[in-house]
N, CA, C and O atoms as a GROMACS GRO file, in nm:
protein
  548
    1UNK      N    1  -4.719 -21.956   5.860
    1UNK     CA    2  -4.764 -21.819   5.822
    1UNK      C    3  -4.887 -21.792   5.774
    1UNK      O    4  -4.895 -21.688   5.708
    2UNK      N    5  -4.963 -21.841   5.785
    2UNK     CA    6  -5.088 -21.818   5.746
    2UNK      C    7  -5.220 -21.801   5.829
    2UNK      O    8  -5.210 -21.826   5.949
    3UNK      N    9  -5.355 -21.756   5.777
    3UNK     CA   10  -5.490 -21.754   5.870
    3UNK      C   11  -5.450 -21.882   5.992
    3UNK      O   12  -5.457 -21.859   6.113
    4UNK      N   13  -5.418 -21.986   5.947
    4UNK     CA   14  -5.412 -22.080   6.068
    4UNK      C   15  -5.279 -22.102   6.150
    4UNK      O   16  -5.279 -22.149   6.263
    5UNK      N   17  -5.145 -22.056   6.069
    5UNK     CA   18  -5.053 -22.067   6.177
    5UNK      C   19  -4.959 -21.940   6.175
    5UNK      O   20  -4.843 -21.938   6.134
    6UNK      N   21  -5.034 -21.830   6.228
    6UNK     CA   22  -4.936 -21.669   6.228
    6UNK      C   23  -5.007 -21.604   6.125
    6UNK      O   24  -5.086 -21.648   6.042
    7UNK      N   25  -4.955 -21.468   6.152
    7UNK     CA   26  -4.998 -21.375   6.090
    7UNK      C   27  -4.915 -21.365   5.948
    7UNK      O   28  -4.800 -21.402   5.925
    8UNK      N   29  -5.013 -21.300   5.859
    8UNK     CA   30  -4.951 -21.312   5.730
    8UNK      C   31  -4.875 -21.175   5.709
    8UNK      O   32  -4.909 -21.069   5.763
    9UNK      N   33  -4.776 -21.189   5.629
    9UNK     CA   34  -4.665 -21.047   5.612
    9UNK      C   35  -4.716 -20.970   5.454
    9UNK      O   36  -4.739 -21.050   5.362
   10UNK      N   37  -4.728 -20.866   5.433
   10UNK     CA   38  -4.751 -20.802   5.329
   10UNK      C   39  -4.692 -20.835   5.204
   10UNK      O   40  -4.572 -20.850   5.226
   11UNK      N   41  -4.719 -20.855   5.074
   11UNK     CA   42  -4.608 -20.888   5.001
   11UNK      C   43  -4.482 -20.806   5.008
   11UNK      O   44  -4.376 -20.863   4.984
   12UNK      N   45  -4.483 -20.704   5.032
   12UNK     CA   46  -4.384 -20.636   5.053
   12UNK      C   47  -4.285 -20.669   5.146
   12UNK      O   48  -4.166 -20.641   5.140
   13UNK      N   49  -4.342 -20.727   5.228
   13UNK     CA   50  -4.286 -20.772   5.377
   13UNK      C   51  -4.234 -20.916   5.332
   13UNK      O   52  -4.125 -20.971   5.346
   14UNK      N   53  -4.313 -20.943   5.291
   14UNK     CA   54  -4.272 -21.140   5.224
   14UNK      C   55  -4.130 -21.129   5.119
   14UNK      O   56  -4.028 -21.198   5.117
   15UNK      N   57  -4.160 -21.048   5.062
   15UNK     CA   58  -4.051 -21.022   4.906
   15UNK      C   59  -3.907 -21.012   5.012
   15UNK      O   60  -3.815 -21.090   5.032
   16UNK      N   61  -3.941 -20.871   5.066
   16UNK     CA   62  -3.831 -20.827   5.176
   16UNK      C   63  -3.724 -20.918   5.251
   16UNK      O   64  -3.602 -20.920   5.238
   17UNK      N   65  -3.824 -21.005   5.347
   17UNK     CA   66  -3.726 -21.138   5.354
   17UNK      C   67  -3.685 -21.230   5.285
   17UNK      O   68  -3.574 -21.279   5.305
   18UNK      N   69  -3.768 -21.273   5.186
   18UNK     CA   70  -3.706 -21.371   5.088
   18UNK      C   71  -3.566 -21.331   5.068
   18UNK      O   72  -3.466 -21.389   5.108
   19UNK      N   73  -3.577 -21.207   4.989
   19UNK     CA   74  -3.436 -21.143   4.922
   19UNK      C   75  -3.333 -21.114   5.026
   19UNK      O   76  -3.223 -21.079   4.983
   20UNK      N   77  -3.351 -21.122   5.169
   20UNK     CA   78  -3.240 -21.138   5.241
   20UNK      C   79  -3.130 -21.207   5.207
   20UNK      O   80  -3.013 -21.172   5.222
   21UNK      N   81  -3.184 -21.335   5.147
   21UNK     CA   82  -3.098 -21.448   5.123
   21UNK      C   83  -3.115 -21.539   5.234
   21UNK      O   84  -3.080 -21.653   5.204
   22UNK      N   85  -3.166 -21.522   5.374
   22UNK     CA   86  -3.196 -21.672   5.421
   22UNK      C   87  -3.302 -21.762   5.398
   22UNK      O   88  -3.314 -21.859   5.472
   23UNK      N   89  -3.382 -21.742   5.302
   23UNK     CA   90  -3.471 -21.824   5.260
   23UNK      C   91  -3.447 -21.892   5.127
   23UNK      O   92  -3.400 -21.813   5.044
   24UNK      N   93  -3.469 -22.028   5.078
   24UNK     CA   94  -3.434 -22.082   4.986
   24UNK      C   95  -3.562 -22.092   4.867
   24UNK      O   96  -3.551 -22.088   4.745
   25UNK      N   97  -3.664 -22.103   4.936
   25UNK     CA   98  -3.793 -22.127   4.862
   25UNK      C   99  -3.926 -22.061   4.938
   25UNK      O  100  -3.945 -22.043   5.058
   26UNK      N  101  -4.026 -22.027   4.800
   26UNK     CA  102  -4.119 -21.962   4.892
   26UNK      C  103  -4.241 -22.030   4.865
   26UNK      O  104  -4.261 -22.043   4.744
   27UNK      N  105  -4.332 -22.079   4.940
   27UNK     CA  106  -4.456 -22.171   4.896
   27UNK      C  107  -4.579 -22.084   4.931
   27UNK      O  108  -4.591 -22.038   5.044
   28UNK      N  109  -4.671 -22.060   4.832
   28UNK     CA  110  -4.820 -22.018   4.861
   28UNK      C  111  -4.915 -22.114   4.846
   28UNK      O  112  -4.915 -22.158   4.731
   29UNK      N  113  -5.015 -22.176   4.937
   29UNK     CA  114  -5.122 -22.262   4.930
   29UNK      C  115  -5.221 -22.165   4.954
   29UNK      O  116  -5.239 -22.099   5.056
   30UNK      N  117  -5.296 -22.162   4.827
   30UNK     CA  118  -5.440 -22.082   4.811
   30UNK      C  119  -5.572 -22.190   4.766
   30UNK      O  120  -5.590 -22.264   4.669
   31UNK      N  121  -5.638 -22.163   4.864
   31UNK     CA  122  -5.749 -22.250   4.890
   31UNK      C  123  -5.886 -22.132   4.818
   31UNK      O  124  -5.913 -22.016   4.848
   32UNK      N  125  -5.935 -22.207   4.736
   32UNK     CA  126  -6.028 -22.121   4.653
   32UNK      C  127  -6.179 -22.223   4.693
   32UNK      O  128  -6.207 -22.343   4.686
   33UNK      N  129  -6.250 -22.096   4.737
   33UNK     CA  130  -6.375 -22.161   4.735
   33UNK      C  131  -6.513 -22.073   4.655
   33UNK      O  132  -6.520 -21.951   4.639
   34UNK      N  133  -6.613 -22.176   4.614
   34UNK     CA  134  -6.707 -22.110   4.519
   34UNK      C  135  -6.661 -22.080   4.412
   34UNK      O  136  -6.670 -21.959   4.387
   35UNK      N  137  -6.607 -22.151   4.322
   35UNK     CA  138  -6.545 -22.128   4.191
   35UNK      C  139  -6.688 -22.128   4.127
   35UNK      O  140  -6.794 -22.159   4.181
   36UNK      N  141  -6.661 -22.077   3.976
   36UNK     CA  142  -6.744 -22.072   3.888
   36UNK      C  143  -6.698 -22.236   3.851
   36UNK      O  144  -6.581 -22.272   3.850
   37UNK      N  145  -6.808 -22.321   3.821
   37UNK     CA  146  -6.815 -22.468   3.813
   37UNK      C  147  -6.783 -22.490   3.662
   37UNK      O  148  -6.727 -22.596   3.636
   38UNK      N  149  -6.810 -22.403   3.556
   38UNK     CA  150  -6.738 -22.428   3.428
   38UNK      C  151  -6.650 -22.382   3.401
   38UNK      O  152  -6.611 -22.375   3.284
   39UNK      N  153  -6.580 -22.325   3.520
   39UNK     CA  154  -6.446 -22.267   3.460
   39UNK      C  155  -6.346 -22.392   3.504
   39UNK      O  156  -6.262 -22.437   3.426
   40UNK      N  157  -6.370 -22.453   3.664
   40UNK     CA  158  -6.304 -22.561   3.714
   40UNK      C  159  -6.274 -22.684   3.637
   40UNK      O  160  -6.177 -22.760   3.649
   41UNK      N  161  -6.404 -22.690   3.533
   41UNK     CA  162  -6.469 -22.817   3.496
   41UNK      C  163  -6.350 -22.799   3.345
   41UNK      O  164  -6.307 -22.900   3.289
   42UNK      N  165  -6.319 -22.686   3.307
   42UNK     CA  166  -6.257 -22.670   3.182
   42UNK      C  167  -6.113 -22.693   3.120
   42UNK      O  168  -6.060 -22.597   3.064
   43UNK      N  169  -6.044 -22.816   3.126
   43UNK     CA  170  -5.892 -22.840   3.085
   43UNK      C  171  -5.844 -22.736   3.017
   43UNK      O  172  -5.731 -22.697   3.049
   44UNK      N  173  -5.907 -22.674   2.921
   44UNK     CA  174  -5.828 -22.586   2.846
   44UNK      C  175  -5.832 -22.479   2.926
   44UNK      O  176  -5.725 -22.422   2.949
   45UNK      N  177  -5.940 -22.435   2.977
   45UNK     CA  178  -5.932 -22.285   3.042
   45UNK      C  179  -5.815 -22.337   3.162
   45UNK      O  180  -5.714 -22.267   3.167
   46UNK      N  181  -5.820 -22.425   3.235
   46UNK     CA  182  -5.703 -22.463   3.355
   46UNK      C  183  -5.552 -22.425   3.286
   46UNK      O  184  -5.470 -22.356   3.348
   47UNK      N  185  -5.524 -22.482   3.144
   47UNK     CA  186  -5.414 -22.478   3.094
   47UNK      C  187  -5.369 -22.365   3.064
   47UNK      O  188  -5.248 -22.341   3.064
   48UNK      N  189  -5.484 -22.257   3.026
   48UNK     CA  190  -5.445 -22.097   2.951
   48UNK      C  191  -5.408 -22.056   3.125
   48UNK      O  192  -5.314 -21.983   3.154
   49UNK      N  193  -5.464 -22.095   3.190
   49UNK     CA  194  -5.460 -22.021   3.379
   49UNK      C  195  -5.309 -22.004   3.421
   49UNK      O  196  -5.247 -21.915   3.478
   50UNK      N  197  -5.270 -22.148   3.360
   50UNK     CA  198  -5.104 -22.198   3.406
   50UNK      C  199  -5.066 -22.078   3.319
   50UNK      O  200  -5.019 -21.986   3.385
   51UNK      N  201  -5.074 -22.058   3.196
   51UNK     CA  202  -4.982 -21.998   3.123
   51UNK      C  203  -5.004 -21.827   3.157
   51UNK      O  204  -4.906 -21.752   3.164
   52UNK      N  205  -5.136 -21.781   3.177
   52UNK     CA  206  -5.144 -21.696   3.230
   52UNK      C  207  -5.080 -21.634   3.372
   52UNK      O  208  -5.058 -21.514   3.389
   53UNK      N  209  -5.060 -21.719   3.453
   53UNK     CA  210  -5.034 -21.690   3.599
   53UNK      C  211  -4.876 -21.666   3.580
   53UNK      O  212  -4.808 -21.574   3.625
   54UNK      N  213  -4.834 -21.793   3.488
   54UNK     CA  214  -4.660 -21.781   3.484
   54UNK      C  215  -4.630 -21.648   3.438
   54UNK      O  216  -4.545 -21.586   3.502
   55UNK      N  217  -4.704 -21.575   3.306
   55UNK     CA  218  -4.674 -21.445   3.268
   55UNK      C  219  -4.660 -21.353   3.341
   55UNK      O  220  -4.573 -21.266   3.336
   56UNK      N  221  -4.784 -21.372   3.447
   56UNK     CA  222  -4.820 -21.271   3.549
   56UNK      C  223  -4.727 -21.242   3.658
   56UNK      O  224  -4.723 -21.127   3.699
   57UNK      N  225  -4.654 -21.326   3.708
   57UNK     CA  226  -4.540 -21.327   3.814
   57UNK      C  227  -4.446 -21.338   3.772
   57UNK      O  228  -4.352 -21.355   3.850
   58UNK      N  229  -4.420 -21.336   3.631
   58UNK     CA  230  -4.256 -21.332   3.555
   58UNK      C  231  -4.207 -21.450   3.597
   58UNK      O  232  -4.096 -21.446   3.650
   59UNK      N  233  -4.281 -21.596   3.584
   59UNK     CA  234  -4.208 -21.714   3.619
   59UNK      C  235  -4.171 -21.771   3.460
   59UNK      O  236  -4.237 -21.718   3.371
   60UNK      N  237  -4.098 -21.846   3.430
   60UNK     CA  238  -4.065 -21.891   3.314
   60UNK      C  239  -4.107 -22.026   3.338
   60UNK      O  240  -4.073 -22.091   3.437
   61UNK      N  241  -4.198 -22.078   3.224
   61UNK     CA  242  -4.250 -22.207   3.242
   61UNK      C  243  -4.111 -22.325   3.189
   61UNK      O  244  -4.004 -22.281   3.147
   62UNK      N  245  -4.132 -22.433   3.198
   62UNK     CA  246  -4.043 -22.523   3.135
   62UNK      C  247  -4.152 -22.640   3.133
   62UNK      O  248  -4.186 -22.723   3.217
   63UNK      N  249  -4.201 -22.608   2.980
   63UNK     CA  250  -4.245 -22.690   2.898
   63UNK      C  251  -4.426 -22.667   2.912
   63UNK      O  252  -4.491 -22.573   2.957
   64UNK      N  253  -4.453 -22.745   2.876
   64UNK     CA  254  -4.643 -22.736   2.898
   64UNK      C  255  -4.659 -22.754   2.956
   64UNK      O  256  -4.592 -22.848   2.996
   65UNK      N  257  -4.775 -22.696   3.064
   65UNK     CA  258  -4.852 -22.768   3.145
   65UNK      C  259  -4.911 -22.842   3.156
   65UNK      O  260  -5.023 -22.838   3.104
   66UNK      N  261  -4.860 -22.980   3.247
   66UNK     CA  262  -5.010 -23.089   3.243
   66UNK      C  263  -5.136 -23.096   3.312
   66UNK      O  264  -5.141 -23.083   3.434
   67UNK      N  265  -5.233 -23.115   3.247
   67UNK     CA  266  -5.382 -23.101   3.271
   67UNK      C  267  -5.428 -23.233   3.286
   67UNK      O  268  -5.435 -23.303   3.185
   68UNK      N  269  -5.465 -23.284   3.412
   68UNK     CA  270  -5.541 -23.447   3.374
   68UNK      C  271  -5.680 -23.448   3.467
   68UNK      O  272  -5.692 -23.419   3.586
   69UNK      N  273  -5.755 -23.479   3.395
   69UNK     CA  274  -5.924 -23.530   3.504
   69UNK      C  275  -5.956 -23.670   3.504
   69UNK      O  276  -5.982 -23.757   3.420
   70UNK      N  277  -5.942 -23.656   3.668
   70UNK     CA  278  -5.955 -23.841   3.690
   70UNK      C  279  -5.987 -23.799   3.826
   70UNK      O  280  -5.962 -23.688   3.873
   71UNK      N  281  -6.058 -23.922   3.902
   71UNK     CA  282  -6.080 -23.957   4.039
   71UNK      C  283  -6.200 -24.029   4.040
   71UNK      O  284  -6.306 -23.976   4.005
   72UNK      N  285  -6.192 -24.164   4.084
   72UNK     CA  286  -6.316 -24.245   4.060
   72UNK      C  287  -6.422 -24.209   4.203
   72UNK      O  288  -6.538 -24.249   4.207
   73UNK      N  289  -6.356 -24.126   4.316
   73UNK     CA  290  -6.447 -24.108   4.410
   73UNK      C  291  -6.473 -23.956   4.384
   73UNK      O  292  -6.384 -23.876   4.355
   74UNK      N  293  -6.614 -23.926   4.399
   74UNK     CA  294  -6.681 -23.812   4.336
   74UNK      C  295  -6.639 -23.698   4.397
   74UNK      O  296  -6.628 -23.590   4.339
   75UNK      N  297  -6.609 -23.722   4.544
   75UNK     CA  298  -6.575 -23.608   4.636
   75UNK      C  299  -6.390 -23.581   4.600
   75UNK      O  300  -6.329 -23.498   4.667
   76UNK      N  301  -6.345 -23.633   4.531
   76UNK     CA  302  -6.196 -23.576   4.489
   76UNK      C  303  -6.185 -23.539   4.296
   76UNK      O  304  -6.100 -23.469   4.241
   77UNK      N  305  -6.271 -23.594   4.249
   77UNK     CA  306  -6.326 -23.581   4.113
   77UNK      C  307  -6.272 -23.424   4.057
   77UNK      O  308  -6.296 -23.317   4.112
   78UNK      N  309  -6.197 -23.443   3.940
   78UNK     CA  310  -6.155 -23.336   3.898
   78UNK      C  311  -6.002 -23.306   3.838
   78UNK      O  312  -5.901 -23.363   3.878
   79UNK      N  313  -6.005 -23.216   3.747
   79UNK     CA  314  -5.849 -23.196   3.680
   79UNK      C  315  -5.735 -23.152   3.802
   79UNK      O  316  -5.749 -23.101   3.913
   80UNK      N  317  -5.643 -23.188   3.743
   80UNK     CA  318  -5.498 -23.177   3.806
   80UNK      C  319  -5.412 -23.073   3.729
   80UNK      O  320  -5.423 -23.070   3.607
   81UNK      N  321  -5.336 -22.996   3.786
   81UNK     CA  322  -5.262 -22.888   3.695
   81UNK      C  323  -5.077 -22.944   3.746
   81UNK      O  324  -5.056 -22.971   3.865
   82UNK      N  325  -5.027 -22.948   3.701
   82UNK     CA  326  -4.860 -22.926   3.712
   82UNK      C  327  -4.836 -22.864   3.629
   82UNK      O  328  -4.889 -22.885   3.521
   83UNK      N  329  -4.743 -22.760   3.646
   83UNK     CA  330  -4.656 -22.637   3.549
   83UNK      C  331  -4.521 -22.657   3.594
   83UNK      O  332  -4.480 -22.593   3.690
   84UNK      N  333  -4.450 -22.737   3.537
   84UNK     CA  334  -4.241 -22.688   3.582
   84UNK      C  335  -4.258 -22.536   3.566
   84UNK      O  336  -4.338 -22.484   3.488
   85UNK      N  337  -4.180 -22.476   3.642
   85UNK     CA  338  -4.123 -22.334   3.623
   85UNK      C  339  -3.955 -22.358   3.633
   85UNK      O  340  -3.902 -22.461   3.673
   86UNK      N  341  -3.894 -22.248   3.591
   86UNK     CA  342  -3.741 -22.293   3.592
   86UNK      C  343  -3.724 -22.256   3.756
   86UNK      O  344  -3.610 -22.277   3.800
   87UNK      N  345  -3.789 -22.220   3.819
   87UNK     CA  346  -3.780 -22.208   3.999
   87UNK      C  347  -3.816 -22.291   4.060
   87UNK      O  348  -3.778 -22.298   4.177
   88UNK      N  349  -3.912 -22.398   3.999
   88UNK     CA  350  -3.988 -22.484   4.037
   88UNK      C  351  -4.110 -22.543   4.003
   88UNK      O  352  -4.112 -22.619   3.906
   89UNK      N  353  -4.214 -22.519   4.069
   89UNK     CA  354  -4.347 -22.550   4.030
   89UNK      C  355  -4.463 -22.488   4.077
   89UNK      O  356  -4.473 -22.437   4.188
   90UNK      N  357  -4.567 -22.493   3.974
   90UNK     CA  358  -4.731 -22.470   4.008
   90UNK      C  359  -4.771 -22.565   3.997
   90UNK      O  360  -4.752 -22.619   3.888
   91UNK      N  361  -4.833 -22.625   4.078
   91UNK     CA  362  -4.977 -22.728   4.114
   91UNK      C  363  -5.130 -22.685   4.146
   91UNK      O  364  -5.157 -22.600   4.231
   92UNK      N  365  -5.221 -22.747   4.073
   92UNK     CA  366  -5.346 -22.740   4.167
   92UNK      C  367  -5.439 -22.857   4.144
   92UNK      O  368  -5.413 -22.948   4.064
   93UNK      N  369  -5.531 -22.852   4.205
   93UNK     CA  370  -5.630 -22.973   4.193
   93UNK      C  371  -5.787 -22.891   4.212
   93UNK      O  372  -5.804 -22.802   4.295
   94UNK      N  373  -5.849 -22.920   4.158
   94UNK     CA  374  -6.009 -22.843   4.117
   94UNK      C  375  -6.129 -22.968   4.147
   94UNK      O  376  -6.176 -23.037   4.057
   95UNK      N  377  -6.158 -22.977   4.264
   95UNK     CA  378  -6.243 -23.048   4.310
   95UNK      C  379  -6.359 -23.017   4.264
   95UNK      O  380  -6.388 -22.904   4.304
   96UNK      N  381  -6.463 -23.074   4.180
   96UNK     CA  382  -6.594 -23.023   4.116
   96UNK      C  383  -6.681 -23.103   4.222
   96UNK      O  384  -6.783 -23.042   4.190
   97UNK      N  385  -6.711 -23.158   4.288
   97UNK     CA  386  -6.785 -23.185   4.380
   97UNK      C  387  -6.806 -23.074   4.461
   97UNK      O  388  -6.924 -23.045   4.486
   98UNK      N  389  -6.712 -23.000   4.511
   98UNK     CA  390  -6.740 -22.864   4.615
   98UNK      C  391  -6.712 -22.736   4.527
   98UNK      O  392  -6.739 -22.636   4.592
   99UNK      N  393  -6.672 -22.709   4.413
   99UNK     CA  394  -6.653 -22.617   4.313
   99UNK      C  395  -6.528 -22.537   4.404
   99UNK      O  396  -6.524 -22.415   4.421
  100UNK      N  397  -6.450 -22.614   4.445
  100UNK     CA  398  -6.306 -22.544   4.515
  100UNK      C  399  -6.204 -22.589   4.416
  100UNK      O  400  -6.212 -22.676   4.330
  101UNK      N  401  -6.096 -22.502   4.452
  101UNK     CA  402  -5.975 -22.528   4.410
  101UNK      C  403  -5.868 -22.496   4.477
  101UNK      O  404  -5.876 -22.394   4.544
  102UNK      N  405  -5.744 -22.570   4.478
  102UNK     CA  406  -5.626 -22.583   4.569
  102UNK      C  407  -5.525 -22.593   4.490
  102UNK      O  408  -5.494 -22.691   4.422
  103UNK      N  409  -5.449 -22.445   4.502
  103UNK     CA  410  -5.320 -22.427   4.435
  103UNK      C  411  -5.196 -22.384   4.490
  103UNK      O  412  -5.198 -22.289   4.568
  104UNK      N  413  -5.088 -22.440   4.462
  104UNK     CA  414  -4.948 -22.418   4.516
  104UNK      C  415  -4.865 -22.362   4.412
  104UNK      O  416  -4.856 -22.397   4.295
  105UNK      N  417  -4.792 -22.247   4.488
  105UNK     CA  418  -4.704 -22.212   4.410
  105UNK      C  419  -4.572 -22.195   4.503
  105UNK      O  420  -4.560 -22.128   4.606
  106UNK      N  421  -4.477 -22.276   4.437
  106UNK     CA  422  -4.363 -22.308   4.485
  106UNK      C  423  -4.204 -22.254   4.414
  106UNK      O  424  -4.166 -22.320   4.317
  107UNK      N  425  -4.119 -22.144   4.460
  107UNK     CA  426  -4.027 -22.135   4.349
  107UNK      C  427  -3.926 -22.012   4.478
  107UNK      O  428  -3.961 -21.933   4.567
  108UNK      N  429  -3.790 -22.060   4.418
  108UNK     CA  430  -3.668 -22.000   4.494
  108UNK      C  431  -3.658 -21.901   4.407
  108UNK      O  432  -3.542 -21.874   4.375
  109UNK      N  433  -3.789 -21.805   4.331
  109UNK     CA  434  -3.784 -21.668   4.313
  109UNK      C  435  -3.921 -21.601   4.359
  109UNK      O  436  -4.037 -21.640   4.365
  110UNK      N  437  -3.854 -21.480   4.390
  110UNK     CA  438  -3.939 -21.398   4.503
  110UNK      C  439  -4.073 -21.353   4.373
  110UNK      O  440  -4.057 -21.332   4.253
  111UNK      N  441  -4.190 -21.351   4.450
  111UNK     CA  442  -4.322 -21.343   4.407
  111UNK      C  443  -4.446 -21.274   4.504
  111UNK      O  444  -4.433 -21.301   4.623
  112UNK      N  445  -4.538 -21.208   4.479
  112UNK     CA  446  -4.605 -21.140   4.582
  112UNK      C  447  -4.700 -21.261   4.639
  112UNK      O  448  -4.810 -21.269   4.584
  113UNK      N  449  -4.681 -21.325   4.708
  113UNK     CA  450  -4.796 -21.408   4.725
  113UNK      C  451  -4.976 -21.362   4.781
  113UNK      O  452  -5.067 -21.443   4.762
  114UNK      N  453  -4.998 -21.247   4.839
  114UNK     CA  454  -5.173 -21.204   4.802
  114UNK      C  455  -5.225 -21.162   4.703
  114UNK      O  456  -5.345 -21.150   4.678
  115UNK      N  457  -5.092 -21.127   4.614
  115UNK     CA  458  -5.146 -21.099   4.472
  115UNK      C  459  -5.182 -21.193   4.361
  115UNK      O  460  -5.247 -21.186   4.257
  116UNK      N  461  -5.082 -21.325   4.456
  116UNK     CA  462  -5.102 -21.447   4.339
  116UNK      C  463  -5.255 -21.473   4.375
  116UNK      O  464  -5.339 -21.470   4.286
  117UNK      N  465  -5.290 -21.498   4.507
  117UNK     CA  466  -5.401 -21.543   4.564
  117UNK      C  467  -5.549 -21.494   4.500
  117UNK      O  468  -5.645 -21.560   4.459
  118UNK      N  469  -5.521 -21.333   4.511
  118UNK     CA  470  -5.643 -21.240   4.434
  118UNK      C  471  -5.655 -21.285   4.302
  118UNK      O  472  -5.762 -21.303   4.243
  119UNK      N  473  -5.489 -21.311   4.236
  119UNK     CA  474  -5.542 -21.313   4.091
  119UNK      C  475  -5.601 -21.439   4.059
  119UNK      O  476  -5.699 -21.458   3.985
  120UNK      N  477  -5.519 -21.542   4.133
  120UNK     CA  478  -5.672 -21.676   4.118
  120UNK      C  479  -5.797 -21.682   4.156
  120UNK      O  480  -5.867 -21.769   4.103
  121UNK      N  481  -5.853 -21.598   4.249
  121UNK     CA  482  -5.944 -21.581   4.290
  121UNK      C  483  -6.037 -21.504   4.160
  121UNK      O  484  -6.145 -21.550   4.125
  122UNK      N  485  -5.982 -21.390   4.102
  122UNK     CA  486  -6.061 -21.397   3.989
  122UNK      C  487  -6.058 -21.414   3.892
  122UNK      O  488  -6.132 -21.355   3.814
  123UNK      N  489  -5.945 -21.529   3.844
  123UNK     CA  490  -5.932 -21.639   3.734
  123UNK      C  491  -6.057 -21.696   3.770
  123UNK      O  492  -6.152 -21.657   3.702
  124UNK      N  493  -6.088 -21.803   3.887
  124UNK     CA  494  -6.171 -21.862   3.876
  124UNK      C  495  -6.308 -21.833   3.905
  124UNK      O  496  -6.398 -21.916   3.895
  125UNK      N  497  -6.327 -21.684   3.950
  125UNK     CA  498  -6.461 -21.650   4.003
  125UNK      C  499  -6.481 -21.707   4.102
  125UNK      O  500  -6.591 -21.759   4.118
  126UNK      N  501  -6.388 -21.716   4.196
  126UNK     CA  502  -6.439 -21.784   4.355
  126UNK      C  503  -6.504 -21.664   4.405
  126UNK      O  504  -6.501 -21.547   4.367
  127UNK      N  505  -6.575 -21.732   4.515
  127UNK     CA  506  -6.642 -21.660   4.610
  127UNK      C  507  -6.552 -21.595   4.725
  127UNK      O  508  -6.558 -21.482   4.773
  128UNK      N  509  -6.463 -21.707   4.756
  128UNK     CA  510  -6.341 -21.631   4.871
  128UNK      C  511  -6.235 -21.735   4.857
  128UNK      O  512  -6.230 -21.844   4.800
  129UNK      N  513  -6.156 -21.665   4.925
  129UNK     CA  514  -6.004 -21.719   4.889
  129UNK      C  515  -5.921 -21.702   5.022
  129UNK      O  516  -5.912 -21.596   5.085
  130UNK      N  517  -5.863 -21.822   5.054
  130UNK     CA  518  -5.776 -21.814   5.193
  130UNK      C  519  -5.620 -21.827   5.149
  130UNK      O  520  -5.612 -21.871   5.034
  131UNK      N  521  -5.529 -21.808   5.193
  131UNK     CA  522  -5.367 -21.855   5.131
  131UNK      C  523  -5.302 -21.832   5.300
  131UNK      O  524  -5.325 -21.755   5.394
  132UNK      N  525  -5.205 -21.954   5.269
  132UNK     CA  526  -5.107 -21.943   5.369
  132UNK      C  527  -4.931 -21.949   5.292
  132UNK      O  528  -4.892 -22.025   5.204
  133UNK      N  529  -4.872 -21.866   5.345
  133UNK     CA  530  -4.742 -21.875   5.304
  133UNK      C  531  -4.638 -21.947   5.410
  133UNK      O  532  -4.646 -21.930   5.532
  134UNK      N  533  -4.541 -22.027   5.346
  134UNK     CA  534  -4.436 -22.077   5.401
  134UNK      C  535  -4.269 -22.065   5.320
  134UNK      O  536  -4.236 -22.108   5.210
  135UNK      N  537  -4.204 -22.007   5.402
  135UNK     CA  538  -4.074 -21.998   5.372
  135UNK      C  539  -4.006 -22.145   5.408
  135UNK      O  540  -4.025 -22.213   5.509
  136UNK      N  541  -3.910 -22.176   5.281
  136UNK     CA  542  -3.805 -22.317   5.299
  136UNK      C  543  -3.674 -22.249   5.255
  136UNK      O  544  -3.628 -22.172   5.171
  137UNK      N  545  -3.633 -22.343   5.390
  137UNK     CA  546  -3.517 -22.311   5.416
  137UNK      C  547  -3.400 -22.438   5.361
  137UNK      O  548  -3.279 -22.422   5.379
   0.00000   0.00000   0.00000
């Protein structure tokens, strides 16, 4: 249900489908290109993003975000994020070599996927964003 797997639904259509009760979880995979290099290389900024995103989509955090920088291979070097939420998980990897970010939001509570993708784009100053949506049954 994304640019490569089918027609994206509007946020309203996505939430309506989800609320019908036939879906268990909602996954949005967000790919950001051309991110602000300073932002994706700043662990404190990524931690703040995690908190702000949860507030923005009204998800209750379970503990503090885990943000770790690693990667021996420059191609994958950068920060990774894991934020448990009461309804599942937000995760991300920030690739310093290409100034890209890959963020996943998975929840059994509804949220607006397109709005979340645009929020992430603005937060990291990305030039472009692509996202896909999967319903988990």
